N, C-alpha and C positions, 0 to 999 in steps of 0.2 A: 811118300814120306813127307810128313809135315815139317815145316821149317821151325826151328827152335827160335823163339823170339828173344832169348837172352844171349849174352856174349859167351861163346864157347871157344875152346882151343881147336884150331884146325890143323890137319896134317898137311904140311906144305909139300910133301912128296906126292900126295894124291893130286894136289892142285897142279903141280908142275908136270905130272905124268901126262896130262891131257895134251899139252902143246910141246912138251919136251923142255920147256924153259919156264921157270917160275915167274919171271917178269912179264913174259908174253901172256901167261895165264892171268896174272893180276890185271894187266891192261884190258884183256877181254872182259873180265869180271867187272872192272870199274865202269866200262862203257855200258854193260848190261844193267848195272846198278843205277846208273844215271837214267837209263830208259825207264826202268821200273819206278824210280822215284818221281820222274816227271809224270808218268801215267797216274800214279797214286795221287799226286798233288792235283792234277787236273780233275780226277774223279771227286776228290774232296771239295774242291772249289765249286764244281758243278752242283754237288748236293747242298752245299752251304748257300749257294746263290739263290736257291729256292726260298730261303728264309730272309733274304735281303729286302730291306724296305727303305724307302726314301727318307723316312723320318725315324731317327733312333731316339727312343726315350728310355730312361733307366728301367722302367717296368718291363718293357719288352725284352731287354737284354737278360734280365734275371728269370723271366718266366718261360723262356724258350728251351724247355728240357730236351726236346727232340734234337735240336741243333747241338746241344751239349753232348748228348749220347752219340751222335754221329762223330763228333770230334774225338771223344774218348775211344770209340771203336778204332779209328785210324791210329791213335796213339798206342794202342795195345798190339797192333799188327807188327809182325816181324819187320825189321829194318830192310831196306832195299838191298844193302850189301849182303846180308845173310841169305836172302832169297836168291840173289845172283850167284853166290858161291854154291848153294845147293843145286841150282839149275846147271851150273857149269860141271860140277862133279858127276851129276846124273846124266850128262850128255844131252841136256835139253837146250843148250846154247849153241847156236850156229856161229862159226867163225871161219874166215878164210884169209888167205894171203893175197894181196894185190900183186900182180905180176908187173915188175918194173918195165918190161918191154912193151906193155900196153899203153903206157903213158906217153 
């Protein structure tokens, strides 16, 4: 199932059903969204770093179409929160409870 890149209404009952509590589910989803966002940002920065030069002149900034296309590709991608929600509902997200007696 492909993630819808636009904002859509979500069924909170489906989200809550996975953990039995909507707030726990949202907590798990938000942590996963941060992981996804961090990974995507790192990938983008690595790809754009290839184009970095010590000297920036105005001509290079306007002529670098490949760099612009890479940026546009990442802008069109679904948001990390949408990906995290879809993964969570599909059961692709692992979550567990820390036992208080272990601490």
